[in-house]
C-alpha positions in Angstrom: 160.7 52.5 12.2 163.3 55.2 12.8 163.2 57.8 15.5 161.9 60.5 13.3 159.0 58.3 12.0 158.2 57.2 15.6 158.0 60.8 16.8 156.0 61.8 13.8 153.6 59.0 14.4 153.4 59.8 18.1 152.6 63.4 17.3 149.8 62.3 15.0 148.3 60.2 17.7 148.7 62.9 20.2 146.7 65.3 18.0 144.0 62.8 17.4 143.8 61.8 21.1 143.7 65.4 22.3 140.8 66.3 20.1 138.7 63.2 20.9 139.7 62.7 24.5 138.8 66.2 25.7 135.3 65.9 24.3 135.4 69.5 23.1 134.1 70.8 19.8 136.0 69.2 16.9 138.2 72.2 16.3 139.4 72.5 19.9 142.7 70.9 20.7 143.6 71.9 24.3 142.2 69.8 27.1 139.6 71.4 29.4 141.9 71.2 32.4 144.1 73.8 30.8 141.4 76.3 31.6 142.5 76.7 35.2 140.2 79.6 36.1 137.2 77.8 34.5 136.1 80.8 32.5 135.5 78.8 29.3 138.5 80.4 27.6 142.0 79.0 27.4 144.5 81.8 27.3 148.1 81.5 26.0 149.3 81.7 29.7 147.1 78.7 30.6 148.3 76.8 27.6 151.9 77.4 28.6 151.3 76.4 32.2 149.3 73.3 31.2 152.0 72.2 28.7 154.7 72.7 31.3 152.9 70.5 33.7 152.2 68.0 31.0 155.9 67.9 30.0 157.0 67.2 33.6 154.5 64.3 33.8 155.8 62.8 30.5 159.5 63.3 31.5 159.5 60.4 33.9 163.3 60.4 34.3 163.3 64.2 35.0 166.1 64.7 32.4 164.5 67.7 30.9 164.1 65.9 27.6 161.4 63.5 26.3 162.7 60.2 25.0 160.9 58.1 22.6 160.0 55.6 25.3 158.6 58.3 27.6 156.5 59.7 24.8 155.3 56.3 23.8 154.4 55.4 27.4 152.5 58.7 27.7 150.6 58.1 24.5 149.6 54.7 25.6 148.4 56.1 28.9 146.4 58.8 27.0 144.9 56.1 24.8 143.8 54.1 27.8 142.3 57.3 29.4 140.5 58.0 26.1 139.0 54.5 26.1 137.8 54.9 29.7 136.2 58.3 28.9 134.4 56.9 25.8 133.3 53.8 27.7 130.3 55.5 29.2 128.7 52.4 30.7 132.1 51.2 32.1 131.7 47.7 30.8 135.2 47.5 29.4 133.8 47.6 25.8 133.0 50.4 23.4 129.6 50.2 21.7 129.3 51.8 18.2 127.3 54.6 19.9 130.0 55.2 22.5 132.7 55.2 19.9 130.9 57.5 17.5 129.8 59.8 20.3 128.6 63.2 19.0 130.5 63.3 15.7 128.8 64.5 12.5 129.5 64.8 8.8 132.9 63.5 7.7 134.0 62.8 11.3 131.0 60.6 11.8 131.8 58.6 8.6 135.4 58.2 9.6 134.4 57.1 13.1 132.0 54.5 11.8 134.6 53.2 9.4 137.2 53.1 12.1 134.9 51.2 14.4 134.2 48.7 11.7 137.9 48.1 10.8 139.0 47.8 14.4 136.2 45.4 15.6 138.4 42.4 14.8 136.1 39.7 16.1 133.0 41.5 14.6 131.1 41.3 17.8 129.8 44.9 17.5 132.0 46.2 20.4 135.6 47.3 20.8 137.7 45.8 23.6 140.7 47.7 24.9 143.1 45.5 22.8 141.0 46.2 19.7 141.0 49.9 20.5 144.7 49.9 21.1 145.1 48.9 17.4 144.4 52.6 16.7 148.0 53.6 16.3 148.9 56.6 14.2 149.7 54.7 11.0 146.4 52.8 11.2 144.4 56.0 11.9 145.9 57.7 8.9 145.2 54.7 6.7 141.6 54.5 7.9 141.1 58.3 7.4 142.5 58.1 3.9 140.4 55.0 3.2 137.3 56.7 4.4 137.9 59.7 2.2 138.6 57.6 -0.9 135.9 54.9 -0.4 133.1 57.1 -1.7 130.4 54.4 -2.0 131.3 53.0 1.5 131.7 49.5 0.3 135.0 49.0 2.1 137.1 48.9 -1.0 138.5 51.6 -3.2 137.7 51.3 -6.9 139.8 52.8 -9.6 137.0 55.3 -10.3 136.9 56.4 -6.6 140.7 56.7 -6.6 140.7 58.7 -9.8 137.8 60.9 -8.7 139.7 61.8 -5.5 142.8 62.6 -7.5 140.7 64.7 -10.0 139.0 66.6 -7.2 142.4 67.4 -5.6 143.9 68.6 -9.0 140.8 70.8 -9.6 141.4 72.7 -6.4 
């Protein structure tokens, strides 16, 4: 994977981690700790201040630039943090309920499919190594698969594929 692909993949994971990890409504991206005055509203100034602090934390060599390794290490740290936040009973495993959390609609369907695909040993729980499989490419694949697998049988038929293409062309 070249540098551009790795950074793009990292950005996709960052976006997905930010929305899930913060446990905000699905359309909220910025973490709650950006709201420094705790008034429930995140202003542009708070975003800028939060992002500046975040950047300094990611820039471990204090070069003023983020290298691929720094971003990758930070993303892995964020993924571990996310796992810890989702693991409500702190048993080191995510149950389907913990993983699915309060999602609804399409997000619920994607979360259920994601859980099913990442539970490699089919024990009904995700360990940290299984959870860490959720890398950007895998997340995109699962999301796409969830959208195309209309009858939820874990395979995409030609009819489902064509129906999705027809629906896209109709819009």
